Residue frames as a rotation matrix with the C-alpha (Angstrom) as fourth column:
MET 1
0.588 0.809 0.000 0.00
0.809 -0.588 0.000 0.00
0.000 0.000 -1.000 0.00
THR 2
-0.546 -0.759 0.354 1.43
0.764 -0.625 -0.163 3.35
0.345 0.182 0.921 -0.95
PHE 3
0.258 0.554 -0.792 0.64
0.784 -0.599 -0.163 6.59
-0.564 -0.578 -0.589 0.78
PRO 4
0.743 0.002 0.670 0.51
0.468 -0.717 -0.516 9.96
0.480 0.697 -0.533 -0.90
GLU 5
-0.257 -0.960 0.114 3.58
0.637 -0.257 -0.726 12.09
0.726 -0.114 0.678 -0.33
TRP 6
-0.231 0.210 0.950 1.63
-0.427 -0.899 0.095 14.66
0.874 -0.384 0.297 1.71
MET 7
0.803 0.595 -0.021 0.72
-0.271 0.397 0.877 11.95
0.530 -0.699 0.480 4.35
LYS 8
0.234 -0.791 -0.566 4.31
0.528 0.592 -0.609 10.97
0.816 -0.156 0.556 5.22
PRO 9
-0.636 -0.506 0.583 4.97
-0.200 -0.622 -0.757 13.84
0.746 -0.598 0.294 7.68
GLY 10
0.154 0.789 0.595 1.74
-0.907 -0.126 0.401 13.03
0.392 -0.602 0.696 9.52
ILE 11
0.826 0.110 -0.554 2.56
-0.009 0.983 0.181 9.33
0.564 -0.144 0.813 9.77
TYR 12
-0.162 -0.960 -0.226 6.12
0.471 0.126 -0.873 10.03
0.867 -0.248 0.432 10.95
GLY 13
-0.513 0.026 0.858 4.78
-0.561 -0.767 -0.312 12.52
0.650 -0.641 0.408 13.47
ALA 14
0.576 0.796 0.186 2.26
-0.706 0.369 0.605 10.01
0.413 -0.480 0.774 14.81
ILE 15
0.622 -0.420 -0.661 4.93
0.387 0.899 -0.206 7.31
0.681 -0.127 0.722 15.19
ILE 16
-0.493 -0.852 0.173 7.43
0.301 -0.354 -0.885 9.65
0.816 -0.385 0.432 16.88
GLY 17
-0.238 0.505 0.830 4.66
-0.767 -0.622 0.158 11.07
0.596 -0.599 0.535 19.08
ALA 18
0.794 0.544 -0.272 3.63
-0.310 0.746 0.589 7.58
0.523 -0.383 0.761 20.19
ILE 19
0.195 -0.815 -0.546 7.23
0.628 0.532 -0.568 6.74
0.753 -0.232 0.616 21.08
VAL 20
-0.655 -0.449 0.608 7.70
-0.083 -0.757 -0.648 9.98
0.751 -0.475 0.458 23.02
VAL 21
0.169 0.809 0.563 4.40
-0.824 -0.198 0.531 9.55
0.540 -0.554 0.633 24.89
SER 22
0.779 0.096 -0.619 5.35
0.111 0.951 0.288 5.97
0.616 -0.293 0.731 25.79
ILE 23
-0.230 -0.945 -0.233 8.77
0.580 0.059 -0.812 6.98
0.782 -0.322 0.534 27.08
LEU 24
-0.640 0.027 0.768 7.34
-0.441 -0.832 -0.338 9.86
0.630 -0.555 0.544 29.13
GLY 25
0.417 0.902 0.113 4.46
-0.668 0.220 0.710 7.74
0.616 -0.372 0.695 30.42
PHE 26
0.696 -0.169 -0.698 6.64
0.374 0.915 0.151 4.88
0.613 -0.366 0.700 31.67
SER 27
-0.355 -0.920 -0.165 9.41
0.657 -0.120 -0.744 7.07
0.665 -0.373 0.648 33.07
TRP 28
-0.981 -0.078 0.178 7.52
-0.047 -0.794 -0.605 10.03
0.189 -0.602 0.776 34.60
GLY 29
-0.374 0.925 0.066 3.84
-0.676 -0.320 0.664 9.31
0.635 0.204 0.745 34.16
GLY 30
-0.393 0.187 0.900 3.64
-0.817 0.378 -0.435 6.40
-0.422 -0.907 0.004 36.57
TRP 31
0.563 0.548 -0.618 2.68
-0.773 0.613 -0.161 3.83
0.291 0.569 0.769 33.98
THR 32
-0.292 -0.653 0.699 3.73
-0.777 0.588 0.226 0.28
-0.558 -0.477 -0.679 34.77
THR 33
-0.511 0.072 -0.857 3.81
-0.615 0.666 0.423 -3.10
0.601 0.743 -0.296 33.10
ILE 34
0.600 0.791 -0.119 1.62
-0.522 0.500 0.691 -5.99
0.606 -0.353 0.713 34.24
GLY 35
0.271 -0.591 -0.760 4.68
0.528 0.751 -0.396 -7.81
0.805 -0.293 0.516 35.55
ALA 36
-0.768 -0.577 0.278 5.77
0.140 -0.575 -0.806 -4.87
0.625 -0.580 0.522 37.70
ALA 37
-0.180 0.798 0.575 2.22
-0.820 -0.445 0.360 -4.34
0.543 -0.407 0.734 38.96
THR 38
0.671 0.398 -0.626 1.92
-0.092 0.882 0.462 -8.01
0.736 -0.253 0.628 39.91
LYS 39
-0.191 -0.842 -0.505 5.24
0.624 0.293 -0.724 -7.88
0.758 -0.453 0.470 41.77
MET 40
-0.768 -0.049 0.638 4.17
-0.327 -0.827 -0.457 -4.76
0.551 -0.560 0.619 43.67
ALA 41
0.257 0.949 0.183 0.84
-0.768 0.086 0.635 -6.36
0.587 -0.304 0.751 44.59
ASP 42
0.517 -0.135 -0.845 2.55
0.310 0.950 0.039 -9.54
0.797 -0.282 0.533 45.80
ASN 43
-0.593 -0.801 -0.079 4.99
0.426 -0.229 -0.875 -7.55
0.684 -0.553 0.477 47.93
HIS 44
-0.533 0.480 0.697 2.16
-0.669 -0.744 0.001 -5.48
0.519 -0.465 0.717 49.41
ALA 45
0.564 0.778 -0.278 0.11
-0.477 0.581 0.659 -8.59
0.674 -0.239 0.699 50.20
SER 46
0.166 -0.599 -0.783 3.12
0.556 0.713 -0.427 -10.27
0.814 -0.365 0.452 51.82
GLU 47
-0.802 -0.460 0.382 3.75
0.014 -0.654 -0.757 -7.22
0.598 -0.601 0.531 54.01
LYS 48
-0.137 0.847 0.513 0.11
-0.857 -0.362 0.368 -7.13
0.497 -0.389 0.775 55.13
VAL 49
0.638 0.310 -0.705 0.11
-0.022 0.923 0.385 -10.86
0.770 -0.230 0.595 55.97
THR 50
-0.325 -0.842 -0.431 3.28
0.571 0.189 -0.799 -10.38
0.754 -0.506 0.419 58.00
GLN 51
-0.765 0.078 0.640 1.75
-0.418 -0.816 -0.399 -7.44
0.491 -0.572 0.657 59.89
ALA 52
0.272 0.959 0.083 -1.41
-0.763 0.163 0.626 -9.44
0.586 -0.233 0.776 60.55
MET 53
0.566 -0.076 -0.821 0.56
0.226 0.972 0.066 -12.39
0.793 -0.222 0.567 61.91
VAL 54
-0.471 -0.794 0.383 2.70
-0.156 -0.352 -0.923 -10.41
0.868 -0.495 0.042 64.40
PRO 55
-0.040 0.476 0.879 0.04
-0.979 -0.193 0.060 -10.61
0.198 -0.858 0.474 67.16
VAL 56
0.898 0.327 -0.295 -0.19
-0.300 0.945 0.134 -14.38
0.322 -0.032 0.946 66.65
CYS 57
0.165 -0.938 -0.304 3.58
0.268 0.339 -0.902 -14.64
0.949 0.068 0.308 66.93
MET 58
-0.504 -0.330 0.798 3.55
-0.574 -0.562 -0.595 -12.59
0.645 -0.758 0.094 70.13
GLU 59
0.462 0.736 0.495 0.84
-0.881 0.317 0.351 -14.82
0.101 -0.599 0.795 71.62
MET 60
0.782 -0.260 -0.567 2.92
0.114 0.953 -0.280 -17.89
0.613 0.154 0.775 70.80
PHE 61
-0.312 -0.930 0.196 5.86
0.023 -0.214 -0.977 -16.25
0.950 -0.300 0.089 72.55
LYS 62
-0.328 0.248 0.912 3.75
-0.875 -0.444 -0.194 -15.42
0.357 -0.861 0.363 75.63
ALA 63
0.718 0.691 0.080 2.19
-0.679 0.672 0.295 -18.91
0.150 -0.266 0.952 75.74
ASP 64
0.401 -0.656 -0.639 5.56
0.083 0.721 -0.688 -20.67
0.912 0.222 0.344 75.57
PRO 65
0.979 -0.019 -0.204 6.79
0.204 0.012 0.979 -21.53
-0.016 -1.000 0.016 79.10
GLN 66
0.154 -0.988 -0.031 10.37
0.827 0.111 0.551 -21.27
-0.540 -0.110 0.834 77.86
GLY 67
0.727 0.272 0.631 9.65
0.642 -0.596 -0.482 -18.03
0.245 0.755 -0.608 76.02
MET 68
0.923 -0.385 0.018 11.88
-0.363 -0.853 0.376 -15.76
-0.129 -0.354 -0.926 78.06
VAL 69
0.247 -0.866 0.435 14.79
0.011 0.452 0.892 -18.21
-0.969 -0.216 0.121 77.95
LYS 70
0.173 -0.121 0.977 14.48
0.927 0.355 -0.120 -18.57
-0.332 0.927 0.174 74.18
MET 71
0.894 0.196 0.402 14.21
0.342 -0.880 -0.330 -14.80
0.289 0.432 -0.854 73.77
GLU 72
0.693 -0.717 -0.067 17.40
-0.365 -0.431 0.825 -14.31
-0.621 -0.548 -0.561 75.79
VAL 73
-0.014 -0.678 0.735 19.18
0.539 0.614 0.577 -16.69
-0.842 0.404 0.357 73.41
VAL 74
0.462 0.255 0.849 17.85
0.877 -0.275 -0.394 -14.65
0.133 0.927 -0.351 70.48
ARG 75
0.996 -0.058 0.066 18.99
-0.068 -0.984 0.167 -11.39
0.056 -0.171 -0.984 72.10
ASP 76
0.464 -0.876 0.128 22.46
-0.191 0.042 0.981 -12.81
-0.865 -0.480 -0.148 72.78
THR 77
0.221 -0.381 0.898 23.06
0.869 0.495 -0.004 -13.70
-0.443 0.781 0.440 69.12
THR 78
-0.790 -0.542 -0.286 24.63
0.322 -0.764 0.559 -11.25
-0.522 0.350 0.778 66.72
LYS 79
-0.196 0.753 -0.629 22.34
-0.460 -0.636 -0.619 -8.89
-0.866 0.168 0.471 64.87
TYR 80
-0.398 -0.026 -0.917 22.90
-0.915 0.081 0.395 -10.68
0.064 0.996 -0.056 61.56
LYS 81
-0.820 0.052 -0.570 21.92
-0.021 0.992 0.121 -14.09
0.572 0.111 -0.813 62.96
ARG 82
-0.840 0.497 0.220 19.06
-0.360 -0.206 -0.910 -12.90
-0.407 -0.843 0.352 65.16
ASP 83
0.013 0.885 -0.465 16.32
-0.999 -0.009 -0.045 -13.64
-0.044 0.465 0.884 62.62
LYS 84
-0.137 -0.137 -0.981 17.62
-0.426 0.902 -0.066 -17.17
0.894 0.409 -0.182 62.12
ALA 85
-0.964 -0.221 -0.151 17.76
0.049 0.410 -0.911 -17.76
0.263 -0.885 -0.384 65.89
PHE 86
-0.540 0.835 0.106 14.20
-0.662 -0.344 -0.666 -16.48
-0.520 -0.429 0.739 66.25
MET 87
0.074 0.553 -0.830 13.03
-0.917 0.366 0.161 -18.70
0.393 0.749 0.534 63.40
ALA 88
-0.624 -0.397 -0.673 14.44
-0.149 0.906 -0.396 -21.70
0.767 -0.147 -0.625 65.30
THR 89
-0.879 0.330 0.343 11.99
-0.375 -0.037 -0.926 -21.03
-0.293 -0.943 0.156 68.17
GLY 90
-0.731 0.632 0.256 9.04
0.682 0.662 0.313 -21.93
0.028 0.403 -0.915 65.92
TRP 91
-0.162 0.699 -0.696 7.15
0.482 -0.559 -0.674 -18.73
-0.861 -0.445 -0.246 66.64
ALA 92
-0.335 -0.054 -0.941 7.71
-0.565 -0.787 0.247 -17.33
-0.754 0.614 0.234 63.14
THR 93
-0.966 0.058 0.252 6.05
0.218 0.708 0.672 -20.19
-0.140 0.704 -0.696 61.26
LEU 94
-0.564 0.803 -0.191 2.86
-0.825 -0.537 0.176 -19.17
0.039 0.257 0.966 59.49
PRO 95
-0.110 0.610 0.785 -0.13
-0.374 0.706 -0.601 -21.49
-0.921 -0.359 0.151 60.02
GLY 96
0.856 0.493 0.153 -0.35
-0.099 0.448 -0.889 -24.02
-0.507 0.746 0.432 57.22
THR 97
0.617 -0.728 -0.299 3.35
-0.506 -0.076 -0.859 -23.82
0.603 0.681 -0.415 56.37
GLU 98
0.813 -0.395 -0.427 6.33
0.547 0.768 0.332 -25.82
0.197 -0.503 0.841 57.50
ASP 99
-0.208 -0.967 0.149 9.08
0.882 -0.252 -0.399 -23.26
0.423 0.049 0.905 57.07
PRO 100
0.171 0.235 -0.957 9.40
0.746 -0.665 -0.030 -20.15
-0.643 -0.709 -0.289 59.23
SER 101
0.668 0.148 0.729 9.17
0.630 -0.633 -0.449 -16.70
0.395 0.760 -0.517 57.67
ARG 102
-0.395 -0.897 -0.198 12.22
0.904 -0.340 -0.260 -14.44
0.166 -0.282 0.945 57.94
ASP 103
-0.535 0.262 0.803 10.06
0.019 -0.947 0.322 -11.33
0.844 0.187 0.502 57.52
LEU 104
0.597 0.802 -0.019 7.72
-0.027 0.043 0.999 -12.45
0.802 -0.596 0.047 60.30
ALA 105
0.346 -0.560 -0.753 10.69
0.913 0.387 0.132 -13.26
0.218 -0.733 0.645 62.53
SER 106
-0.693 -0.651 0.308 12.11
0.595 -0.759 -0.264 -9.78
0.406 0.000 0.914 62.07
ALA 107
-0.225 0.705 0.673 8.74
-0.257 -0.709 0.657 -8.12
0.940 -0.025 0.340 62.70
CYS 108
0.700 0.510 -0.499 8.12
0.281 0.446 0.850 -10.27
0.656 -0.735 0.169 65.80
ILE 109
-0.142 -0.833 -0.534 11.53
0.960 0.016 -0.281 -9.47
0.243 -0.552 0.797 67.28
ASP 110
-0.784 -0.136 0.606 10.80
0.136 -0.990 -0.045 -5.77
0.606 0.047 0.794 66.91
ALA 111
0.148 0.944 0.293 7.31
-0.305 -0.239 0.922 -6.14
0.941 -0.226 0.253 68.41
ILE 112
0.602 0.037 -0.798 8.50
0.618 0.612 0.494 -8.22
0.506 -0.790 0.345 71.38
GLU 113
-0.460 -0.842 -0.283 11.33
0.864 -0.350 -0.362 -5.84
0.206 -0.411 0.888 72.15
LEU 114
-0.630 0.331 0.702 8.96
-0.152 -0.940 0.307 -2.87
0.761 0.087 0.642 71.86
ASP 115
0.469 0.869 -0.158 6.47
-0.078 0.219 0.973 -4.62
0.880 -0.444 0.171 74.14
ALA 116
0.300 -0.441 -0.846 9.20
0.874 0.482 0.059 -5.38
0.382 -0.757 0.531 76.69
SER 117
-0.730 -0.661 0.174 10.25
0.548 -0.718 -0.429 -1.73
0.409 -0.217 0.886 76.97
């Protein structure tokens, strides 16, 4: 299909305009791809689940007769290994899962230490 010569500037302008609008939209306009939106939604949902499970974790800590002893062991470990030590207590395991959550462990440590002060 051939276009008349007078249409070429309009077609080139439309193509260049579409490219410019796309670049501006994705860089400054806040547009996002479906993959990035899904990743953001998953991260947000994971954060909310962790926040919702902190009270459960604290109740497990309070109900454990050895809770204070285990918490002292956690406090005595280095900062970098503290989450792993807390995960070993079993308090950071989400219901229905077998493996403890590192994010929940970190949030529970903060909540327990805040509650203790």
